[in-house]
Backbone and ligand atoms as CSV (ligand in chain L), in Angstrom:
chain,resi,resn,atom,element,x,y,z
A,1,MET,N,N,-4.800,-148.407,135.150
A,1,MET,CA,C,-6.215,-148.650,135.466
A,1,MET,C,C,-7.034,-148.683,134.183
A,2,THR,N,N,-6.985,-149.830,133.478
A,2,THR,CA,C,-7.715,-149.850,132.259
A,2,THR,C,C,-8.833,-150.950,132.302
A,3,LEU,N,N,-9.832,-150.722,131.548
A,3,LEU,CA,C,-10.879,-151.761,131.418
A,3,LEU,C,C,-10.653,-152.468,130.083
A,4,THR,N,N,-10.926,-153.749,130.071
A,4,THR,CA,C,-10.945,-154.512,128.820
A,4,THR,C,C,-12.354,-154.900,128.530
A,5,PHE,N,N,-12.649,-154.957,127.225
A,5,PHE,CA,C,-13.979,-155.240,126.803
A,5,PHE,C,C,-14.080,-156.449,125.944
A,6,ASP,N,N,-15.137,-157.236,126.097
A,6,ASP,CA,C,-15.397,-158.348,125.170
A,6,ASP,C,C,-16.814,-158.188,124.684
A,7,GLY,N,N,-16.981,-158.119,123.392
A,7,GLY,CA,C,-18.359,-157.988,122.847
A,7,GLY,C,C,-18.321,-157.373,121.489
A,8,PRO,N,N,-19.499,-157.002,120.992
A,8,PRO,CA,C,-20.771,-157.158,121.633
A,8,PRO,C,C,-21.256,-158.603,121.784
A,9,ILE,N,N,-21.989,-158.866,122.873
A,9,ILE,CA,C,-22.469,-160.193,123.136
A,9,ILE,C,C,-23.800,-160.397,122.402
A,10,PRO,N,N,-23.950,-161.482,121.641
A,10,PRO,CA,C,-25.176,-161.726,120.962
A,10,PRO,C,C,-26.286,-162.021,121.989
A,11,GLY,N,N,-27.554,-161.737,121.565
A,11,GLY,CA,C,-28.674,-162.032,122.481
A,11,GLY,C,C,-29.391,-160.755,122.842
A,12,SER,N,N,-30.623,-160.897,123.278
A,12,SER,CA,C,-31.431,-159.720,123.546
A,12,SER,C,C,-32.030,-159.763,124.964
A,13,ASP,N,N,-31.579,-160.667,125.782
A,13,ASP,CA,C,-32.153,-160.756,127.111
A,13,ASP,C,C,-31.038,-160.716,128.158
A,14,LEU,N,N,-30.118,-159.771,127.975
A,14,LEU,CA,C,-28.981,-159.677,128.900
A,14,LEU,C,C,-29.304,-158.818,130.077
A,15,PRO,N,N,-28.623,-159.039,131.208
A,15,PRO,CA,C,-28.804,-158.165,132.360
A,15,PRO,C,C,-28.419,-156.750,132.080
A,16,LEU,N,N,-28.749,-155.850,132.978
A,16,LEU,CA,C,-28.505,-154.359,132.739
A,16,LEU,C,C,-27.046,-153.994,132.939
A,17,CYS,N,N,-26.760,-152.883,132.342
A,17,CYS,CA,C,-25.418,-152.199,132.434
A,17,CYS,C,C,-25.103,-151.970,133.896
A,18,SER,N,N,-23.891,-152.154,134.269
A,18,SER,CA,C,-23.505,-151.966,135.668
A,18,SER,C,C,-22.989,-150.594,136.062
A,19,VAL,N,N,-23.273,-149.581,135.189
A,19,VAL,CA,C,-23.011,-148.214,135.543
A,19,VAL,C,C,-24.228,-147.753,136.344
A,20,LEU,N,N,-23.974,-147.066,137.454
A,20,LEU,CA,C,-25.067,-146.581,138.327
A,20,LEU,C,C,-26.050,-145.792,137.516
A,21,ARG,N,N,-27.364,-146.012,137.777
A,21,ARG,CA,C,-28.453,-145.252,137.161
A,21,ARG,C,C,-28.680,-145.572,135.674
A,22,CYS,N,N,-27.895,-146.474,135.062
A,22,CYS,CA,C,-28.091,-146.782,133.682
A,22,CYS,C,C,-29.016,-148.038,133.604
A,23,ASP,N,N,-30.103,-147.883,132.850
A,23,ASP,CA,C,-30.991,-149.005,132.678
A,23,ASP,C,C,-30.997,-149.635,131.287
A,24,ALA,N,N,-29.898,-149.404,130.528
A,24,ALA,CA,C,-29.755,-149.980,129.236
A,24,ALA,C,C,-29.232,-151.424,129.441
A,25,GLN,N,N,-29.527,-152.250,128.456
A,25,GLN,CA,C,-29.098,-153.647,128.502
A,25,GLN,C,C,-27.592,-153.747,128.301
A,26,GLY,N,N,-26.983,-154.596,129.077
A,26,GLY,CA,C,-25.540,-154.815,128.906
A,26,GLY,C,C,-25.213,-155.392,127.561
A,27,ALA,N,N,-24.120,-154.954,126.992
A,27,ALA,CA,C,-23.780,-155.429,125.597
A,27,ALA,C,C,-22.321,-155.946,125.538
A,28,PHE,N,N,-21.537,-155.563,126.502
A,28,PHE,CA,C,-20.147,-155.971,126.519
A,28,PHE,C,C,-19.792,-156.508,127.936
A,29,VAL,N,N,-18.845,-157.443,127.947
A,29,VAL,CA,C,-18.320,-157.896,129.246
A,29,VAL,C,C,-17.142,-156.968,129.489
A,30,VAL,N,N,-17.128,-156.347,130.725
A,30,VAL,CA,C,-16.099,-155.420,131.085
A,30,VAL,C,C,-15.263,-156.037,132.191
A,31,ARG,N,N,-13.962,-155.983,132.096
A,31,ARG,CA,C,-13.090,-156.533,133.101
A,31,ARG,C,C,-12.177,-155.503,133.661
A,32,TYR,N,N,-11.971,-155.586,134.935
A,32,TYR,CA,C,-11.036,-154.636,135.563
A,32,TYR,C,C,-10.287,-155.491,136.643
A,33,GLU,N,N,-8.963,-155.372,136.569
A,33,GLU,CA,C,-8.157,-156.059,137.580
A,33,GLU,C,C,-7.554,-155.103,138.547
A,34,ALA,N,N,-7.884,-155.291,139.815
A,34,ALA,CA,C,-7.366,-154.394,140.863
A,34,ALA,C,C,-5.821,-154.583,140.931
A,35,GLU,N,N,-5.132,-153.469,140.793
A,35,GLU,CA,C,-3.667,-153.423,140.713
A,35,GLU,C,C,-2.979,-154.226,141.828
A,36,GLY,N,N,-2.213,-155.201,141.431
A,36,GLY,CA,C,-1.370,-155.893,142.457
A,36,GLY,C,C,-2.083,-156.936,143.260
A,37,THR,N,N,-3.380,-157.047,143.153
A,37,THR,CA,C,-4.127,-157.918,144.093
A,37,THR,C,C,-4.552,-159.223,143.394
A,38,GLY,N,N,-4.571,-159.209,142.067
A,38,GLY,CA,C,-5.041,-160.312,141.304
A,38,GLY,C,C,-6.572,-160.423,141.343
A,39,ARG,N,N,-7.199,-159.495,142.051
A,39,ARG,CA,C,-8.716,-159.589,142.139
A,39,ARG,C,C,-9.295,-158.963,140.883
A,40,ARG,N,N,-10.274,-159.663,140.344
A,40,ARG,CA,C,-10.824,-159.240,139.095
A,40,ARG,C,C,-12.274,-158.986,139.201
A,41,ILE,N,N,-12.730,-157.939,138.564
A,41,ILE,CA,C,-14.131,-157.594,138.544
A,41,ILE,C,C,-14.618,-157.814,137.076
A,42,GLU,N,N,-15.703,-158.466,136.994
A,42,GLU,CA,C,-16.240,-158.770,135.640
A,42,GLU,C,C,-17.725,-158.408,135.668
A,43,ARG,N,N,-18.193,-157.474,134.801
A,43,ARG,CA,C,-19.515,-156.975,134.801
A,43,ARG,C,C,-19.978,-156.728,133.357
A,44,LEU,N,N,-21.230,-156.365,133.248
A,44,LEU,CA,C,-21.689,-156.031,131.886
A,44,LEU,C,C,-21.838,-154.486,131.776
A,45,MET,N,N,-21.645,-153.956,130.575
A,45,MET,CA,C,-21.787,-152.548,130.361
A,45,MET,C,C,-22.464,-152.378,129.032
A,46,CYS,N,N,-23.329,-151.382,128.922
A,46,CYS,CA,C,-24.059,-151.065,127.704
A,46,CYS,C,C,-23.119,-150.502,126.597
A,47,ALA,N,N,-23.510,-150.525,125.382
A,47,ALA,CA,C,-22.693,-150.058,124.280
A,47,ALA,C,C,-22.365,-148.590,124.401
A,48,ALA,N,N,-23.322,-147.772,124.874
A,48,ALA,CA,C,-23.076,-146.319,124.999
A,48,ALA,C,C,-21.975,-146.022,126.066
A,49,HIS,N,N,-22.026,-146.741,127.161
A,49,HIS,CA,C,-20.970,-146.541,128.182
A,49,HIS,C,C,-19.655,-147.070,127.768
A,50,VAL,N,N,-19.643,-148.199,127.006
A,50,VAL,CA,C,-18.372,-148.698,126.473
A,50,VAL,C,C,-17.771,-147.580,125.551
A,51,ASP,N,N,-18.562,-147.032,124.725
A,51,ASP,CA,C,-18.109,-146.007,123.827
A,51,ASP,C,C,-17.536,-144.810,124.617
A,52,ALA,N,N,-18.208,-144.444,125.666
A,52,ALA,CA,C,-17.749,-143.320,126.484
A,52,ALA,C,C,-16.426,-143.628,127.119
A,53,VAL,N,N,-16.248,-144.800,127.654
A,53,VAL,CA,C,-14.982,-145.193,128.283
A,53,VAL,C,C,-13.852,-145.219,127.223
A,54,ARG,N,N,-14.194,-145.767,126.074
A,54,ARG,CA,C,-13.169,-145.781,124.971
A,54,ARG,C,C,-12.824,-144.404,124.520
A,55,ALA,N,N,-13.725,-143.446,124.651
A,55,ALA,CA,C,-13.451,-142.070,124.312
A,55,ALA,C,C,-12.755,-141.310,125.367
A,56,GLY,N,N,-12.480,-141.981,126.487
A,56,GLY,CA,C,-11.687,-141.379,127.523
A,56,GLY,C,C,-12.441,-140.842,128.706
A,57,GLU,N,N,-13.750,-141.104,128.836
A,57,GLU,CA,C,-14.472,-140.597,129.963
A,57,GLU,C,C,-13.991,-141.314,131.230
A,58,ALA,N,N,-13.863,-140.490,132.282
A,58,ALA,CA,C,-13.394,-141.052,133.596
A,58,ALA,C,C,-14.437,-141.968,134.191
A,59,TRP,N,N,-13.978,-142.979,134.902
A,59,TRP,CA,C,-14.875,-143.948,135.604
A,59,TRP,C,C,-14.239,-144.276,136.920
A,60,ARG,N,N,-15.033,-144.895,137.755
A,60,ARG,CA,C,-14.578,-145.356,139.070
A,60,ARG,C,C,-15.331,-146.601,139.472
A,61,TRP,N,N,-14.672,-147.633,139.906
A,61,TRP,CA,C,-15.342,-148.813,140.424
A,61,TRP,C,C,-15.632,-148.549,141.862
A,62,ASP,N,N,-16.936,-148.643,142.244
A,62,ASP,CA,C,-17.283,-148.461,143.668
A,62,ASP,C,C,-17.610,-149.870,144.240
A,63,ASP,N,N,-16.688,-150.282,145.094
A,63,ASP,CA,C,-16.719,-151.667,145.621
A,63,ASP,C,C,-17.907,-151.817,146.598
A,64,GLU,N,N,-18.378,-150.731,147.204
A,64,GLU,CA,C,-19.473,-150.812,148.164
A,64,GLU,C,C,-20.807,-151.019,147.515
A,65,GLN,N,N,-21.020,-150.168,146.463
A,65,GLN,CA,C,-22.296,-150.226,145.733
A,65,GLN,C,C,-22.273,-151.268,144.643
A,66,ASN,N,N,-21.054,-151.823,144.322
A,66,ASN,CA,C,-20.933,-152.820,143.294
A,66,ASN,C,C,-21.320,-152.304,141.896
A,67,VAL,N,N,-20.939,-151.070,141.643
A,67,VAL,CA,C,-21.305,-150.385,140.318
A,67,VAL,C,C,-20.121,-149.553,139.835
A,68,PHE,N,N,-20.161,-149.241,138.557
A,68,PHE,CA,C,-19.243,-148.281,138.044
A,68,PHE,C,C,-19.929,-146.893,138.203
A,69,LEU,N,N,-19.080,-145.896,138.586
A,69,LEU,CA,C,-19.622,-144.509,138.698
A,69,LEU,C,C,-19.001,-143.726,137.521
A,70,MET,N,N,-19.846,-142.940,136.865
A,70,MET,CA,C,-19.340,-142.166,135.756
A,70,MET,C,C,-20.010,-140.758,135.825
A,71,GLY,N,N,-19.453,-139.811,135.138
A,71,GLY,CA,C,-20.019,-138.466,135.069
A,71,GLY,C,C,-20.173,-137.826,136.476
A,72,ALA,N,N,-21.317,-137.196,136.688
A,72,ALA,CA,C,-21.537,-136.466,137.935
A,72,ALA,C,C,-21.533,-137.426,139.158
A,73,ASP,N,N,-21.956,-138.681,138.902
A,73,ASP,CA,C,-21.951,-139.652,139.994
A,73,ASP,C,C,-20.568,-139.932,140.504
A,74,ARG,N,N,-19.642,-139.969,139.550
A,74,ARG,CA,C,-18.226,-140.278,139.947
A,74,ARG,C,C,-17.667,-139.234,140.883
A,75,VAL,N,N,-18.000,-137.965,140.551
A,75,VAL,CA,C,-17.464,-136.884,141.343
A,75,VAL,C,C,-18.302,-136.646,142.631
A,76,ALA,N,N,-19.552,-136.741,142.527
A,76,ALA,CA,C,-20.465,-136.320,143.638
A,76,ALA,C,C,-20.821,-137.409,144.630
A,77,SER,N,N,-20.969,-138.571,144.180
A,77,SER,CA,C,-21.500,-139.621,145.090
A,77,SER,C,C,-20.409,-140.103,145.989
A,78,GLY,N,N,-20.838,-140.417,147.219
A,78,GLY,CA,C,-19.857,-140.901,148.208
A,78,GLY,C,C,-18.944,-139.792,148.692
A,79,ALA,N,N,-17.701,-140.142,148.784
A,79,ALA,CA,C,-16.721,-139.270,149.402
A,79,ALA,C,C,-16.339,-138.124,148.391
A,80,HIS,N,N,-15.719,-137.082,148.939
A,80,HIS,CA,C,-15.156,-136.043,148.118
A,80,HIS,C,C,-13.842,-136.537,147.559
A,81,MET,N,N,-13.551,-136.212,146.311
A,81,MET,CA,C,-12.302,-136.637,145.754
A,81,MET,C,C,-11.269,-135.535,145.697
A,82,VAL,N,N,-10.166,-135.752,146.207
A,82,VAL,CA,C,-9.107,-134.762,146.246
A,82,VAL,C,C,-8.351,-134.730,144.953
A,83,SER,N,N,-8.318,-133.560,144.304
A,83,SER,CA,C,-7.638,-133.458,142.997
A,83,SER,C,C,-6.315,-132.643,143.175
A,84,GLY,N,N,-6.079,-132.051,144.317
A,84,GLY,CA,C,-4.878,-131.305,144.554
A,84,GLY,C,C,-4.832,-130.870,146.020
A,85,TYR,N,N,-3.637,-130.498,146.479
A,85,TYR,CA,C,-3.492,-129.999,147.859
A,85,TYR,C,C,-2.234,-129.193,148.037
A,86,ARG,N,N,-2.155,-128.449,149.087
A,86,ARG,CA,C,-0.930,-127.760,149.443
A,86,ARG,C,C,-0.856,-127.525,150.919
A,87,PHE,N,N,0.318,-127.618,151.521
A,87,PHE,CA,C,0.502,-127.449,152.965
A,87,PHE,C,C,1.135,-126.073,153.162
A,88,GLU,N,N,0.854,-125.497,154.278
A,88,GLU,CA,C,1.468,-124.231,154.657
A,88,GLU,C,C,1.724,-124.197,156.157
A,89,VAL,N,N,2.887,-123.789,156.545
A,89,VAL,CA,C,3.191,-123.637,158.016
A,89,VAL,C,C,3.419,-122.116,158.234
A,90,ARG,N,N,2.710,-121.498,159.148
A,90,ARG,CA,C,2.933,-120.135,159.469
A,90,ARG,C,C,3.771,-120.061,160.722
A,91,THR,N,N,5.020,-119.751,160.533
A,91,THR,CA,C,5.981,-119.768,161.621
A,91,THR,C,C,5.598,-119.140,162.982
A,92,PHE,N,N,4.960,-117.967,162.895
A,92,PHE,CA,C,4.696,-117.210,164.136
A,92,PHE,C,C,3.301,-117.448,164.665
A,93,GLU,N,N,2.526,-118.281,163.988
A,93,GLU,CA,C,1.123,-118.471,164.418
A,93,GLU,C,C,1.061,-119.427,165.583
A,94,THR,N,N,0.152,-119.132,166.501
A,94,THR,CA,C,-0.050,-120.049,167.624
A,94,THR,C,C,-1.532,-119.998,168.034
A,95,ASP,N,N,-2.051,-121.075,168.629
A,95,ASP,CA,C,-3.448,-121.224,168.926
A,95,ASP,C,C,-3.538,-122.035,170.204
A,96,THR,N,N,-4.522,-121.667,171.042
A,96,THR,CA,C,-4.634,-122.434,172.345
A,96,THR,C,C,-4.949,-123.892,172.133
A,97,THR,N,N,-5.684,-124.244,171.074
A,97,THR,CA,C,-6.017,-125.669,170.862
A,97,THR,C,C,-4.978,-126.343,169.965
A,98,LEU,N,N,-4.499,-125.647,168.969
A,98,LEU,CA,C,-3.616,-126.326,167.968
A,98,LEU,C,C,-2.148,-126.153,168.289
A,99,GLY,N,N,-1.821,-125.338,169.260
A,99,GLY,CA,C,-0.421,-125.131,169.620
A,99,GLY,C,C,0.308,-124.226,168.655
A,100,SER,N,N,1.609,-124.255,168.718
A,100,SER,CA,C,2.351,-123.271,167.880
A,100,SER,C,C,2.596,-123.952,166.484
A,101,ARG,N,N,2.767,-123.109,165.565
A,101,ARG,CA,C,3.086,-123.471,164.148
A,101,ARG,C,C,2.022,-124.494,163.610
A,102,PRO,N,N,0.740,-124.214,163.714
A,102,PRO,CA,C,-0.243,-125.229,163.147
A,102,PRO,C,C,-0.044,-125.344,161.663
A,103,ILE,N,N,-0.379,-126.510,161.154
A,103,ILE,CA,C,-0.236,-126.811,159.724
A,103,ILE,C,C,-1.569,-126.446,159.009
A,104,HIS,N,N,-1.465,-125.713,157.930
A,104,HIS,CA,C,-2.682,-125.361,157.164
A,104,HIS,C,C,-2.615,-126.312,155.913
A,105,LEU,N,N,-3.741,-126.945,155.673
A,105,LEU,CA,C,-3.834,-127.773,154.513
A,105,LEU,C,C,-4.955,-127.291,153.640
A,106,TYR,N,N,-4.639,-126.946,152.404
A,106,TYR,CA,C,-5.597,-126.503,151.443
A,106,TYR,C,C,-5.869,-127.646,150.448
A,107,VAL,N,N,-7.120,-128.064,150.410
A,107,VAL,CA,C,-7.476,-129.238,149.570
A,107,VAL,C,C,-8.391,-128.824,148.442
A,108,GLU,N,N,-8.092,-129.221,147.272
A,108,GLU,CA,C,-8.884,-128.932,146.136
A,108,GLU,C,C,-9.790,-130.159,145.902
A,109,VAL,N,N,-11.092,-129.998,145.920
A,109,VAL,CA,C,-12.018,-131.127,145.788
A,109,VAL,C,C,-12.770,-131.012,144.500
A,110,GLY,N,N,-12.863,-132.118,143.809
A,110,GLY,CA,C,-13.586,-132.120,142.542
A,110,GLY,C,C,-12.830,-132.866,141.522
A,111,GLY,N,N,-13.252,-132.780,140.317
A,111,GLY,CA,C,-12.613,-133.525,139.246
A,111,GLY,C,C,-12.253,-132.746,138.024
A,112,ALA,N,N,-11.434,-133.299,137.141
A,112,ALA,CA,C,-11.094,-132.681,135.946
A,112,ALA,C,C,-12.342,-132.516,135.034
A,113,ASP,N,N,-13.339,-133.399,135.258
A,113,ASP,CA,C,-14.588,-133.302,134.491
A,113,ASP,C,C,-15.446,-132.154,134.952
A,114,GLY,N,N,-14.972,-131.425,136.007
A,114,GLY,CA,C,-15.606,-130.185,136.415
A,114,GLY,C,C,-17.025,-130.244,136.911
A,115,ALA,N,N,-17.522,-131.357,137.407
A,115,ALA,CA,C,-18.897,-131.386,137.897
A,115,ALA,C,C,-19.050,-130.441,139.082
A,116,HIS,N,N,-18.113,-130.447,139.978
A,116,HIS,CA,C,-18.018,-129.400,140.960
A,116,HIS,C,C,-16.678,-129.331,141.579
A,117,THR,N,N,-16.225,-128.180,141.927
A,117,THR,CA,C,-14.948,-128.022,142.518
A,117,THR,C,C,-15.079,-127.057,143.647
A,118,GLN,N,N,-14.427,-127.391,144.798
A,118,GLN,CA,C,-14.417,-126.451,145.930
A,118,GLN,C,C,-13.113,-126.647,146.609
A,119,ASP,N,N,-12.800,-125.661,147.366
A,119,ASP,CA,C,-11.578,-125.734,148.191
A,119,ASP,C,C,-11.852,-125.774,149.638
A,120,LEU,N,N,-11.199,-126.708,150.269
A,120,LEU,CA,C,-11.280,-126.859,151.733
A,120,LEU,C,C,-10.064,-126.317,152.354
A,121,HIS,N,N,-10.233,-125.692,153.485
A,121,HIS,CA,C,-9.076,-125.208,154.250
A,121,HIS,C,C,-9.106,-125.835,155.667
A,122,LEU,N,N,-8.134,-126.629,155.971
A,122,LEU,CA,C,-8.066,-127.324,157.219
A,122,LEU,C,C,-6.831,-126.816,158.012
A,123,GLU,N,N,-7.045,-126.806,159.318
A,123,GLU,CA,C,-5.932,-126.403,160.156
A,123,GLU,C,C,-5.736,-127.491,161.184
A,124,MET,N,N,-4.492,-127.877,161.438
A,124,MET,CA,C,-4.251,-128.950,162.384
A,124,MET,C,C,-2.961,-128.736,163.146
A,125,SER,N,N,-2.891,-129.407,164.335
A,125,SER,CA,C,-1.683,-129.307,165.183
A,125,SER,C,C,-0.570,-130.022,164.516
A,126,GLN,N,N,0.657,-129.764,164.986
A,126,GLN,CA,C,1.823,-130.488,164.501
A,126,GLN,C,C,1.718,-132.013,164.703
A,127,SER,N,N,1.118,-132.407,165.863
A,127,SER,CA,C,1.063,-133.832,166.096
A,127,SER,C,C,-0.001,-134.524,165.230
A,128,ILE,N,N,-1.102,-133.892,164.963
A,128,ILE,CA,C,-2.112,-134.464,164.090
A,128,ILE,C,C,-1.540,-134.608,162.681
A,129,ALA,N,N,-0.832,-133.553,162.240
A,129,ALA,CA,C,-0.191,-133.620,160.910
A,129,ALA,C,C,0.734,-134.785,160.808
A,130,ALA,N,N,1.522,-135.030,161.925
A,130,ALA,CA,C,2.502,-136.131,161.859
A,130,ALA,C,C,1.757,-137.456,161.819
A,131,ASP,N,N,0.661,-137.599,162.608
A,131,ASP,CA,C,-0.158,-138.885,162.598
A,131,ASP,C,C,-0.739,-139.080,161.208
A,132,LEU,N,N,-1.220,-138.015,160.591
A,132,LEU,CA,C,-1.807,-138.095,159.276
A,132,LEU,C,C,-0.755,-138.580,158.295
A,133,ALA,N,N,0.439,-138.023,158.368
A,133,ALA,CA,C,1.516,-138.397,157.438
A,133,ALA,C,C,1.819,-139.893,157.600
A,134,LYS,N,N,1.920,-140.384,158.825
A,134,LYS,CA,C,2.242,-141.795,159.080
A,134,LYS,C,C,1.145,-142.705,158.543
A,135,THR,N,N,-0.119,-142.334,158.767
A,135,THR,CA,C,-1.267,-143.095,158.330
A,135,THR,C,C,-1.311,-143.164,156.784
A,136,LEU,N,N,-1.131,-142.055,156.119
A,136,LEU,CA,C,-1.107,-142.026,154.656
A,136,LEU,C,C,-0.005,-142.858,154.090
A,137,THR,N,N,1.155,-142.829,154.744
A,137,THR,CA,C,2.331,-143.595,154.283
A,137,THR,C,C,2.025,-145.082,154.424
A,138,LEU,N,N,1.431,-145.514,155.558
A,138,LEU,CA,C,1.044,-146.938,155.706
A,138,LEU,C,C,0.047,-147.363,154.712
A,139,LEU,N,N,-0.983,-146.507,154.489
A,139,LEU,CA,C,-2.100,-146.942,153.592
A,139,LEU,C,C,-1.545,-147.059,152.179
A,140,THR,N,N,-0.685,-146.134,151.752
A,140,THR,CA,C,-0.271,-146.171,150.375
A,140,THR,C,C,0.750,-147.243,150.102
A,141,THR,N,N,1.515,-147.593,151.138
A,141,THR,CA,C,2.537,-148.673,150.902
A,141,THR,C,C,1.930,-150.040,151.079
A,142,ASN,N,N,0.861,-150.188,151.917
A,142,ASN,CA,C,0.241,-151.509,152.083
A,142,ASN,C,C,-0.883,-151.806,151.123
A,143,SER,N,N,-1.357,-150.752,150.407
A,143,SER,CA,C,-2.562,-150.994,149.576
A,143,SER,C,C,-2.330,-152.077,148.520
A,144,GLU,N,N,-1.050,-152.250,148.092
A,144,GLU,CA,C,-0.845,-153.254,147.096
A,144,GLU,C,C,-0.842,-154.703,147.649
A,145,LEU,N,N,-0.852,-154.828,148.999
A,145,LEU,CA,C,-0.760,-156.189,149.580
A,145,LEU,C,C,-2.120,-156.699,150.039
A,146,GLU,N,N,-3.150,-155.881,150.036
A,146,GLU,CA,C,-4.484,-156.159,150.502
A,146,GLU,C,C,-4.897,-157.642,150.249
L,1,ZN,ZN,ZN,-24.841,-148.000,130.546
């Protein structure tokens, strides 16, 4: 997942940087090709954000808002990002709603950039856990064919 840059572009009347909340003038053409889809995104980015990406700052293309998310926006806006997880089955546990041997899922939310991190604890029945596993398998194996 890399961005390629072309620039700096000469001229002083260029549209704005496509990083959310940045109102600096675009200075470089930034390209990102979605893995395996052949779909390409081409936008402008200001010199400061190009420097940040080159220095290794994390970014995310948000297809819905049509912007790059960086810094706190990358971690906080929209959905929670899962950075780690672990499953646990308690053999003797039982629950009137969840049935016997419910699955505990501990999810670590947040990013390496540390804007915020929290842990979620979810409990689910065996059948929900199985459905979740099937769905995640389908999504991850089909995502390259979109
Ligand atoms: Zn910018």
